[in-house]
KOLKOL-943124 format. One record per residue (C-alpha): z, y negated, x; residue number from 1. Coordinates in steps of 0.2 Angstrom, whole numbers, padded with zeros to 4 digits. Layout:
<rec up="Z" north="Y" east="X" i="NUM"/>
...
***
This chain:
<rec up="0037" north="-0018" east="0184" i="1"/>
<rec up="0028" north="-0014" east="0201" i="2"/>
<rec up="0037" north="-0008" east="0215" i="3"/>
<rec up="0031" north="-0016" east="0231" i="4"/>
<rec up="0029" north="-0006" east="0245" i="5"/>
<rec up="0040" north="-0005" east="0259" i="6"/>
<rec up="0040" north="0002" east="0276" i="7"/>
<rec up="0046" north="0019" east="0278" i="8"/>
<rec up="0056" north="0016" east="0293" i="9"/>
<rec up="0070" north="0010" east="0282" i="10"/>
<rec up="0073" north="0025" east="0273" i="11"/>
<rec up="0080" north="0040" east="0281" i="12"/>
<rec up="0073" north="0058" east="0276" i="13"/>
<rec up="0082" north="0071" east="0267" i="14"/>
<rec up="0075" north="0088" east="0270" i="15"/>
<rec up="0071" north="0100" east="0254" i="16"/>
<rec up="0070" north="0119" east="0253" i="17"/>
<rec up="0054" north="0124" east="0243" i="18"/>
<rec up="0055" north="0138" east="0231" i="19"/>
<rec up="0041" north="0149" east="0226" i="20"/>
<rec up="0047" north="0149" east="0207" i="21"/>
<rec up="0060" north="0137" east="0200" i="22"/>
<rec up="0073" north="0144" east="0189" i="23"/>
<rec up="0082" north="0130" east="0180" i="24"/>
<rec up="0100" north="0133" east="0173" i="25"/>
<rec up="0103" north="0116" east="0169" i="26"/>
<rec up="0094" north="0103" east="0158" i="27"/>
<rec up="0081" north="0092" east="0168" i="28"/>
<rec up="0086" north="0074" east="0172" i="29"/>
<rec up="0076" north="0064" east="0160" i="30"/>
<rec up="0075" north="0044" east="0161" i="31"/>
<rec up="0075" north="0034" east="0144" i="32"/>
<rec up="0059" north="0032" east="0135" i="33"/>
<rec up="0048" north="0021" east="0141" i="34"/>
<rec up="0029" north="0016" east="0138" i="35"/>
<rec up="0022" north="0033" east="0142" i="36"/>
<rec up="0032" north="0043" east="0132" i="37"/>
<rec up="0027" north="0030" east="0117" i="38"/>
<rec up="0008" north="0031" east="0121" i="39"/>
<rec up="0006" north="0048" east="0126" i="40"/>
<rec up="0007" north="0066" east="0117" i="41"/>
<rec up="0014" north="0082" east="0125" i="42"/>
<rec up="0017" north="0098" east="0116" i="43"/>
<rec up="0033" north="0102" east="0105" i="44"/>
<rec up="0047" north="0104" east="0120" i="45"/>
<rec up="0041" north="0093" east="0133" i="46"/>
<rec up="0043" north="0075" east="0137" i="47"/>
<rec up="0034" north="0063" east="0148" i="48"/>
<rec up="0041" north="0048" east="0158" i="49"/>
<rec up="0034" north="0036" east="0172" i="50"/>
<rec up="0039" north="0042" east="0189" i="51"/>
<rec up="0032" north="0028" east="0199" i="52"/>
<rec up="0021" north="0011" east="0195" i="53"/>
<rec up="0013" north="-0004" east="0203" i="54"/>
<rec up="0004" north="0008" east="0215" i="55"/>
<rec up="-0011" north="-0004" east="0220" i="56"/>
<rec up="-0028" north="0005" east="0227" i="57"/>
<rec up="-0033" north="0018" east="0216" i="58"/>
<rec up="-0019" north="0032" east="0217" i="59"/>
<rec up="-0027" north="0049" east="0218" i="60"/>
<rec up="-0021" north="0065" east="0226" i="61"/>
<rec up="-0004" north="0070" east="0229" i="62"/>
<rec up="0006" north="0084" east="0240" i="63"/>
<rec up="0025" north="0087" east="0240" i="64"/>
<rec up="0031" north="0087" east="0259" i="65"/>
<rec up="0044" north="0097" east="0269" i="66"/>
<rec up="0055" north="0083" east="0264" i="67"/>
<rec up="0054" north="0086" east="0246" i="68"/>
<rec up="0045" north="0069" east="0243" i="69"/>
<rec up="0028" north="0065" east="0233" i="70"/>
<rec up="0016" north="0060" east="0244" i="71"/>
<rec up="0001" north="0051" east="0236" i="72"/>
<rec up="-0017" north="0043" east="0242" i="73"/>
<rec up="-0020" north="0025" east="0238" i="74"/>
<rec up="-0038" north="0029" east="0241" i="75"/>
<rec up="-0045" north="0012" east="0240" i="76"/>
<rec up="-0031" north="0003" east="0250" i="77"/>
<rec up="-0033" north="0016" east="0263" i="78"/>
<rec up="-0015" north="0020" east="0262" i="79"/>
<rec up="-0004" north="0034" east="0260" i="80"/>
<rec up="0014" north="0032" east="0251" i="81"/>
<rec up="0029" north="0042" east="0250" i="82"/>
<rec up="0038" north="0042" east="0233" i="83"/>
<rec up="0056" north="0049" east="0234" i="84"/>
<rec up="0068" north="0053" east="0222" i="85"/>
<rec up="0083" north="0053" east="0232" i="86"/>
<rec up="0096" north="0050" east="0219" i="87"/>
<rec up="0088" north="0064" east="0208" i="88"/>
<rec up="0086" north="0053" east="0192" i="89"/>
<rec up="0069" north="0057" east="0188" i="90"/>
<rec up="0060" north="0041" east="0195" i="91"/>
<rec up="0054" north="0036" east="0213" i="92"/>
<rec up="0066" north="0026" east="0222" i="93"/>
<rec up="0053" north="0016" east="0230" i="94"/>
<rec up="0034" north="0015" east="0236" i="95"/>
<rec up="0036" north="0018" east="0254" i="96"/>
<rec up="0020" north="0016" east="0265" i="97"/>
<rec up="0019" north="0032" east="0278" i="98"/>
<rec up="0001" north="0028" east="0285" i="99"/>
<rec up="-0013" north="0016" east="0281" i="100"/>
<rec up="-0028" north="0010" east="0288" i="101"/>
<rec up="-0037" north="0026" east="0283" i="102"/>
<rec up="-0056" north="0028" east="0277" i="103"/>
<rec up="-0055" north="0032" east="0258" i="104"/>
<rec up="-0042" north="0045" east="0261" i="105"/>
<rec up="-0039" north="0057" east="0247" i="106"/>
<rec up="-0035" north="0076" east="0247" i="107"/>
<rec up="-0019" north="0078" east="0258" i="108"/>
<rec up="-0009" north="0094" east="0262" i="109"/>
<rec up="0006" north="0099" east="0273" i="110"/>
<rec up="0005" north="0112" east="0286" i="111"/>
<rec up="0016" north="0115" east="0301" i="112"/>
<rec up="0023" north="0098" east="0301" i="113"/>
<rec up="0007" north="0089" east="0299" i="114"/>
<rec up="-0001" north="0080" east="0285" i="115"/>
<rec up="-0018" north="0083" east="0284" i="116"/>
<rec up="-0030" north="0071" east="0276" i="117"/>
<rec up="-0047" north="0071" east="0269" i="118"/>
<rec up="-0055" north="0054" east="0272" i="119"/>
<rec up="-0073" north="0048" east="0268" i="120"/>
<rec up="-0080" north="0054" east="0285" i="121"/>
<rec up="-0067" north="0064" east="0293" i="122"/>
<rec up="-0052" north="0075" east="0292" i="123"/>
<rec up="-0036" north="0069" east="0302" i="124"/>
<rec up="-0020" north="0076" east="0303" i="125"/>
<rec up="-0004" north="0064" east="0304" i="126"/>
<rec up="0014" north="0066" east="0308" i="127"/>
<rec up="0029" north="0057" east="0313" i="128"/>
<rec up="0034" north="0056" east="0331" i="129"/>
<rec up="0049" north="0046" east="0332" i="130"/>
<rec up="0059" north="0050" east="0317" i="131"/>
<rec up="0057" north="0034" east="0308" i="132"/>
<rec up="0047" north="0040" east="0294" i="133"/>
<rec up="0030" north="0033" east="0297" i="134"/>
<rec up="0016" north="0045" east="0301" i="135"/>
<rec up="0010" north="0036" east="0317" i="136"/>
<rec up="0004" north="0051" east="0326" i="137"/>
<rec up="-0015" north="0052" east="0322" i="138"/>
<rec up="-0026" north="0066" east="0327" i="139"/>
<rec up="-0044" north="0069" east="0323" i="140"/>
<rec up="-0048" north="0087" east="0316" i="141"/>
<rec up="-0066" north="0084" east="0312" i="142"/>
<rec up="-0080" north="0074" east="0309" i="143"/>
<rec up="-0092" north="0087" east="0303" i="144"/>
<rec up="-0091" north="0082" east="0286" i="145"/>
<rec up="-0106" north="0071" east="0277" i="146"/>
<rec up="-0103" north="0051" east="0276" i="147"/>
<rec up="-0096" north="0044" east="0259" i="148"/>
<rec up="-0111" north="0042" east="0248" i="149"/>
<rec up="-0113" north="0044" east="0231" i="150"/>
<rec up="-0097" north="0054" east="0228" i="151"/>
<rec up="-0086" north="0048" east="0241" i="152"/>
<rec up="-0070" north="0059" east="0238" i="153"/>
<rec up="-0066" north="0072" east="0250" i="154"/>
<rec up="-0054" north="0085" east="0246" i="155"/>
<rec up="-0043" north="0099" east="0258" i="156"/>
<rec up="-0033" north="0114" east="0254" i="157"/>
<rec up="-0028" north="0128" east="0265" i="158"/>
<rec up="-0034" north="0145" east="0260" i="159"/>
<rec up="-0024" north="0161" east="0259" i="160"/>
<rec up="-0033" north="0165" east="0275" i="161"/>
<rec up="-0025" north="0151" east="0285" i="162"/>
<rec up="-0043" north="0142" east="0284" i="163"/>
<rec up="-0046" north="0125" east="0281" i="164"/>
<rec up="-0058" north="0121" east="0265" i="165"/>
<rec up="-0066" north="0106" east="0262" i="166"/>
<rec up="-0077" north="0099" east="0247" i="167"/>
<rec up="-0090" north="0085" east="0248" i="168"/>
<rec up="-0098" north="0080" east="0232" i="169"/>
<rec up="-0115" north="0075" east="0231" i="170"/>
<rec up="-0125" north="0058" east="0237" i="171"/>
<rec up="-0134" north="0056" east="0220" i="172"/>
<rec up="-0134" north="0062" east="0201" i="173"/>
<rec up="-0147" north="0075" east="0203" i="174"/>
<rec up="-0158" north="0078" east="0218" i="175"/>
<rec up="-0162" north="0087" east="0234" i="176"/>
<rec up="-0149" north="0083" east="0247" i="177"/>
<rec up="-0155" north="0080" east="0266" i="178"/>
<rec up="-0138" north="0085" east="0272" i="179"/>
<rec up="-0133" north="0103" east="0269" i="180"/>
<rec up="-0115" north="0098" east="0269" i="181"/>
<rec up="-0116" north="0087" east="0253" i="182"/>
<rec up="-0112" north="0096" east="0237" i="183"/>
<rec up="-0103" north="0110" east="0245" i="184"/>
<rec up="-0087" north="0118" east="0250" i="185"/>
<rec up="-0085" north="0117" east="0270" i="186"/>
<rec up="-0073" north="0129" east="0279" i="187"/>
<rec up="-0065" north="0127" east="0296" i="188"/>
<rec up="-0051" north="0133" east="0308" i="189"/>
<rec up="-0036" north="0122" east="0307" i="190"/>
<rec up="-0041" north="0114" east="0323" i="191"/>
<rec up="-0057" north="0110" east="0315" i="192"/>
<rec up="-0068" north="0123" east="0325" i="193"/>
<rec up="-0079" north="0134" east="0315" i="194"/>
<rec up="-0074" north="0151" east="0309" i="195"/>
<rec up="-0085" north="0164" east="0316" i="196"/>
<rec up="-0085" north="0174" east="0299" i="197"/>
<rec up="-0093" north="0158" east="0291" i="198"/>
<rec up="-0112" north="0161" east="0283" i="199"/>
<rec up="-0122" north="0150" east="0297" i="200"/>
<rec up="-0107" north="0150" east="0310" i="201"/>
<rec up="-0120" north="0151" east="0321" i="202"/>
<rec up="-0134" north="0140" east="0316" i="203"/>
<rec up="-0144" north="0129" east="0328" i="204"/>
<rec up="-0140" north="0115" east="0316" i="205"/>
<rec up="-0121" north="0110" east="0318" i="206"/>
<rec up="-0121" north="0103" east="0300" i="207"/>
<rec up="-0124" north="0119" east="0293" i="208"/>
<rec up="-0110" north="0128" east="0304" i="209"/>
<rec up="-0096" north="0124" east="0293" i="210"/>
<rec up="-0104" north="0130" east="0275" i="211"/>
<rec up="-0097" north="0141" east="0263" i="212"/>
<rec up="-0102" north="0138" east="0247" i="213"/>
<rec up="-0115" north="0126" east="0240" i="214"/>
<rec up="-0124" north="0120" east="0224" i="215"/>
<rec up="-0106" north="0112" east="0219" i="216"/>
<rec up="-0112" north="0094" east="0213" i="217"/>
<rec up="-0095" north="0088" east="0215" i="218"/>
<rec up="-0080" north="0099" east="0216" i="219"/>
<rec up="-0066" north="0086" east="0216" i="220"/>
<rec up="-0053" north="0099" east="0218" i="221"/>
<rec up="-0052" north="0119" east="0220" i="222"/>
<rec up="-0037" north="0131" east="0222" i="223"/>
<rec up="-0034" north="0150" east="0224" i="224"/>
<rec up="-0030" north="0162" east="0208" i="225"/>
<rec up="-0017" north="0174" east="0211" i="226"/>
<rec up="-0029" north="0188" east="0215" i="227"/>
<rec up="-0036" north="0176" east="0229" i="228"/>
<rec up="-0050" north="0172" east="0221" i="229"/>
<rec up="-0057" north="0153" east="0225" i="230"/>
<rec up="-0058" north="0143" east="0210" i="231"/>
<rec up="-0067" north="0126" east="0209" i="232"/>
<rec up="-0072" north="0114" east="0196" i="233"/>
<rec up="-0088" north="0104" east="0196" i="234"/>
<rec up="-0094" north="0087" east="0187" i="235"/>
<rec up="-0110" north="0089" east="0180" i="236"/>
<rec up="-0125" north="0077" east="0181" i="237"/>
<rec up="-0128" north="0064" east="0170" i="238"/>
<rec up="-0144" north="0060" east="0159" i="239"/>
<rec up="-0146" north="0075" east="0148" i="240"/>
<rec up="-0136" north="0066" east="0133" i="241"/>
<rec up="-0120" north="0068" east="0127" i="242"/>
<rec up="-0118" north="0087" east="0128" i="243"/>
<rec up="-0126" north="0093" east="0143" i="244"/>
<rec up="-0123" north="0100" east="0156" i="245"/>
<rec up="-0107" north="0107" east="0151" i="246"/>
<rec up="-0094" north="0102" east="0164" i="247"/>
<rec up="-0089" north="0118" east="0174" i="248"/>
<rec up="-0070" north="0119" east="0175" i="249"/>
<rec up="-0068" north="0135" east="0183" i="250"/>
<rec up="-0080" north="0142" east="0194" i="251"/>
<rec up="-0077" north="0159" east="0204" i="252"/>
<rec up="-0083" north="0152" east="0222" i="253"/>
<rec up="-0094" north="0164" east="0231" i="254"/>
<rec up="-0094" north="0164" east="0251" i="255"/>
<rec up="-0114" north="0161" east="0254" i="256"/>
<rec up="-0117" north="0158" east="0236" i="257"/>
<rec up="-0127" north="0145" east="0227" i="258"/>
<rec up="-0117" north="0138" east="0213" i="259"/>
<rec up="-0134" north="0132" east="0205" i="260"/>
<rec up="-0135" north="0112" east="0206" i="261"/>
<rec up="-0145" north="0103" east="0204" i="262"/>
<rec up="-0157" north="0117" east="0196" i="263"/>
<rec up="-0146" north="0126" east="0183" i="264"/>
<rec up="-0130" north="0124" east="0174" i="265"/>
<rec up="-0119" north="0135" east="0165" i="266"/>
<rec up="-0124" north="0133" east="0146" i="267"/>
<rec up="-0112" north="0134" east="0131" i="268"/>
<rec up="-0093" north="0131" east="0131" i="269"/>
<rec up="-0078" north="0140" east="0134" i="270"/>
<rec up="-0077" north="0157" east="0144" i="271"/>
<rec up="-0091" north="0166" east="0150" i="272"/>
<rec up="-0094" north="0183" east="0146" i="273"/>
<rec up="-0086" north="0197" east="0157" i="274"/>
<rec up="-0093" north="0202" east="0167" i="275"/>
<rec up="-0103" north="0185" east="0170" i="276"/>
<rec up="-0116" north="0191" east="0156" i="277"/>
<rec up="-0119" north="0171" east="0153" i="278"/>
<rec up="-0130" north="0166" east="0167" i="279"/>
<rec up="-0135" north="0149" east="0172" i="280"/>
<rec up="-0151" north="0140" east="0165" i="281"/>
<rec up="-0164" north="0129" east="0172" i="282"/>
<rec up="-0161" north="0110" east="0171" i="283"/>
<rec up="-0178" north="0104" east="0166" i="284"/>
<rec up="-0177" north="0088" east="0178" i="285"/>
<rec up="-0178" north="0100" east="0193" i="286"/>
<rec up="-0190" north="0113" east="0201" i="287"/>
<rec up="-0181" north="0126" east="0211" i="288"/>
<rec up="-0188" north="0130" east="0230" i="289"/>
<rec up="-0200" north="0145" east="0231" i="290"/>
<rec up="-0190" north="0162" east="0229" i="291"/>
<rec up="-0175" north="0154" east="0219" i="292"/>
<rec up="-0171" north="0157" east="0202" i="293"/>
<rec up="-0156" north="0152" east="0192" i="294"/>
<rec up="-0152" north="0172" east="0190" i="295"/>
<rec up="-0148" north="0169" east="0208" i="296"/>
<rec up="-0135" north="0155" east="0206" i="297"/>
<rec up="-0116" north="0159" east="0201" i="298"/>
<rec up="-0112" north="0154" east="0184" i="299"/>
<rec up="-0096" north="0146" east="0178" i="300"/>
<rec up="-0080" north="0156" east="0173" i="301"/>
<rec up="-0076" north="0143" east="0159" i="302"/>
<rec up="-0085" north="0128" east="0154" i="303"/>
<rec up="-0079" north="0111" east="0142" i="304"/>
<rec up="-0088" north="0096" east="0134" i="305"/>
<rec up="-0099" north="0087" east="0146" i="306"/>
<rec up="-0095" north="0070" east="0154" i="307"/>
<rec up="-0076" north="0076" east="0155" i="308"/>
<rec up="-0075" north="0074" east="0174" i="309"/>
<rec up="-0063" north="0085" east="0180" i="310"/>
<rec up="-0053" north="0081" east="0194" i="311"/>
<rec up="-0036" north="0087" east="0202" i="312"/>
<rec up="-0030" north="0104" east="0196" i="313"/>
<rec up="-0014" north="0115" east="0198" i="314"/>
<rec up="-0008" north="0132" east="0191" i="315"/>
<rec up="0008" north="0133" east="0182" i="316"/>
<rec up="0016" north="0147" east="0195" i="317"/>
<rec up="0029" north="0135" east="0201" i="318"/>
<rec up="0033" north="0125" east="0184" i="319"/>
<rec up="0049" north="0126" east="0175" i="320"/>
<rec up="0040" north="0129" east="0159" i="321"/>
<rec up="0042" north="0143" east="0147" i="322"/>
<rec up="0033" north="0159" east="0154" i="323"/>
<rec up="0017" north="0159" east="0144" i="324"/>
<rec up="0012" north="0143" east="0155" i="325"/>
<rec up="0014" north="0152" east="0171" i="326"/>
<rec up="-0003" north="0160" east="0173" i="327"/>
<rec up="-0012" north="0146" east="0166" i="328"/>
<rec up="-0021" north="0130" east="0175" i="329"/>
<rec up="-0019" north="0111" east="0171" i="330"/>
<rec up="-0033" north="0100" east="0175" i="331"/>
<rec up="-0033" north="0081" east="0177" i="332"/>
<rec up="-0049" north="0075" east="0165" i="333"/>
<rec up="-0053" north="0058" east="0170" i="334"/>
<rec up="-0065" north="0055" east="0157" i="335"/>
<rec up="-0082" north="0047" east="0154" i="336"/>
<rec up="-0088" north="0031" east="0156" i="337"/>
<rec up="-0106" north="0034" east="0150" i="338"/>
<rec up="-0105" north="0044" east="0133" i="339"/>
<rec up="-0110" north="0038" east="0115" i="340"/>
<rec up="-0097" north="0050" east="0108" i="341"/>
<rec up="-0082" north="0039" east="0115" i="342"/>
<rec up="-0070" north="0047" east="0102" i="343"/>
<rec up="-0074" north="0066" east="0107" i="344"/>
<rec up="-0071" north="0062" east="0126" i="345"/>
<rec up="-0053" north="0060" east="0130" i="346"/>
<rec up="-0045" north="0056" east="0148" i="347"/>
<rec up="-0031" north="0069" east="0147" i="348"/>
<rec up="-0023" north="0084" east="0156" i="349"/>
<rec up="-0031" north="0099" east="0149" i="350"/>
<rec up="-0021" north="0116" east="0148" i="351"/>
<rec up="-0034" north="0131" east="0153" i="352"/>
<rec up="-0027" north="0147" east="0146" i="353"/>
<rec up="-0029" north="0162" east="0158" i="354"/>
<rec up="-0025" north="0180" east="0153" i="355"/>
<rec up="-0028" north="0195" east="0163" i="356"/>
<rec up="-0034" north="0183" east="0176" i="357"/>
<rec up="-0047" north="0175" east="0167" i="358"/>
<rec up="-0049" north="0158" east="0158" i="359"/>
<rec up="-0050" north="0162" east="0139" i="360"/>
<rec up="-0047" north="0144" east="0129" i="361"/>
<rec up="-0041" north="0127" east="0132" i="362"/>
<rec up="-0031" north="0114" east="0123" i="363"/>
<rec up="-0024" north="0097" east="0126" i="364"/>
<rec up="-0008" north="0096" east="0135" i="365"/>
<rec up="-0006" north="0077" east="0140" i="366"/>
<rec up="-0016" north="0064" east="0130" i="367"/>
<rec up="-0017" north="0046" east="0123" i="368"/>
<rec up="-0023" north="0037" east="0138" i="369"/>
<rec up="-0039" north="0031" east="0130" i="370"/>
<rec up="-0041" north="0015" east="0120" i="371"/>
<rec up="-0046" north="0018" east="0102" i="372"/>
<rec up="-0064" north="0018" east="0099" i="373"/>
<rec up="-0069" north="0015" east="0118" i="374"/>
<rec up="-0074" north="0027" east="0131" i="375"/>
<rec up="-0061" north="0031" east="0146" i="376"/>
<rec up="-0072" north="0021" east="0155" i="377"/>
<rec up="-0068" north="0004" east="0146" i="378"/>
<rec up="-0056" north="-0008" east="0154" i="379"/>
<rec up="-0044" north="-0006" east="0139" i="380"/>
<rec up="-0040" north="0011" east="0143" i="381"/>
<rec up="-0023" north="0013" east="0148" i="382"/>
<rec up="-0024" north="0025" east="0161" i="383"/>
<rec up="-0037" north="0039" east="0170" i="384"/>
<rec up="-0027" north="0055" east="0176" i="385"/>
<rec up="-0033" north="0060" east="0194" i="386"/>
<rec up="-0021" north="0074" east="0200" i="387"/>
<rec up="-0009" north="0086" east="0193" i="388"/>
<rec up="0003" north="0095" east="0204" i="389"/>
<rec up="0020" north="0104" east="0201" i="390"/>
<rec up="0035" north="0098" east="0212" i="391"/>
<rec up="0049" north="0109" east="0219" i="392"/>
<rec up="0059" north="0103" east="0203" i="393"/>
<rec up="0046" north="0112" east="0192" i="394"/>
<rec up="0041" north="0096" east="0185" i="395"/>
<rec up="0023" north="0092" east="0182" i="396"/>
<rec up="0017" north="0076" east="0190" i="397"/>
<rec up="0002" north="0069" east="0185" i="398"/>
<rec up="-0007" north="0053" east="0196" i="399"/>
<rec up="-0017" north="0039" east="0188" i="400"/>
<rec up="-0031" north="0030" east="0197" i="401"/>
<rec up="-0033" north="0016" east="0182" i="402"/>
<rec up="-0015" north="0013" east="0177" i="403"/>
<rec up="-0008" north="0014" east="0196" i="404"/>
<rec up="0006" north="0026" east="0191" i="405"/>
<rec up="0013" north="0044" east="0191" i="406"/>
<rec up="0021" north="0052" east="0177" i="407"/>
<rec up="0032" north="0067" east="0177" i="408"/>
<rec up="0033" north="0079" east="0164" i="409"/>
<rec up="0048" north="0091" east="0161" i="410"/>
<rec up="0052" north="0106" east="0148" i="411"/>
<rec up="0066" north="0100" east="0137" i="412"/>
<rec up="0067" north="0114" east="0126" i="413"/>
<rec up="0062" north="0118" east="0108" i="414"/>
***
């Protein structure tokens, strides 16, 4: 049943210490079987349950706070909610509204006691100033990001260099953007100023100053591999049929690099050939500008079926899973709304197996949301995975922006 949001002021917070890796000596807490365990498939040895439900307003990206609770954006509702599990039973106790009145909040991340929020047209940071549990203090970090048009979600993460990175998608399916900040990853200091080592830090056009990488049509999420490389995903364009262009699931983002869109894409499926011998190929609908060829574009390291729509992703480094999962990448495939091959395109969580620092193959990890014979975009579909995050308990958490739920996946043993 739906859980009604409540004001966070009624619930005190309990600090929780974060650990870099989880070592579990007791079996995980697992609530009784529910609809998710009946509908959804997971590998042998794993179990899935509903952690929270009744989340109205498009549940999108998640972050665990310094209190150990899960925070979640409800993008269309303009809210951020907290989903605590204070009794440790594997289900959220309630839905606590901690911030509202935001403009399409999407990506969130905690840093130095502040919750940084990527909204449709700005980055803000929020904190609790009076101890009541609500994040009532709001400060503008920067509004030097493009307005929400076309792809409206904005995602942020802090890099290992301490800088704030923000992804912004394109305004169109395929076009040449007038605003250089679209289809790009931007980079700021934590206070919103421009780092001196940005490629265009001193450019006369203030819109170019935050640019870090471009040619990324819609990199809904990104993270840093263990070796420090920035990995982003990328939603390809529509209009080239069922199989083109492949979704670029792992792109090693290059500072000051063009990553192909709208002129080029990485062909084929699966891992690229070391050392990136499979380059990009032209998109027949767009002529590149003078002096640019697809050989100048940064190819993806790993691709998958077109129209899979990769969104949130996380690595298994903090998972209480068997060791063979620790280096892998887990990606929420939102699924297609416009393919003629509905039975070949699932909305699911995909495991990208990483060996020696490179993605080598993929396999289903959680599946079963799509209605049989329907596209993932069909209303009959039970859910759409939007984000994947591992919690301080070592469990995997998956947000669902169609079903209004968060799921929890744990390893229970062979």
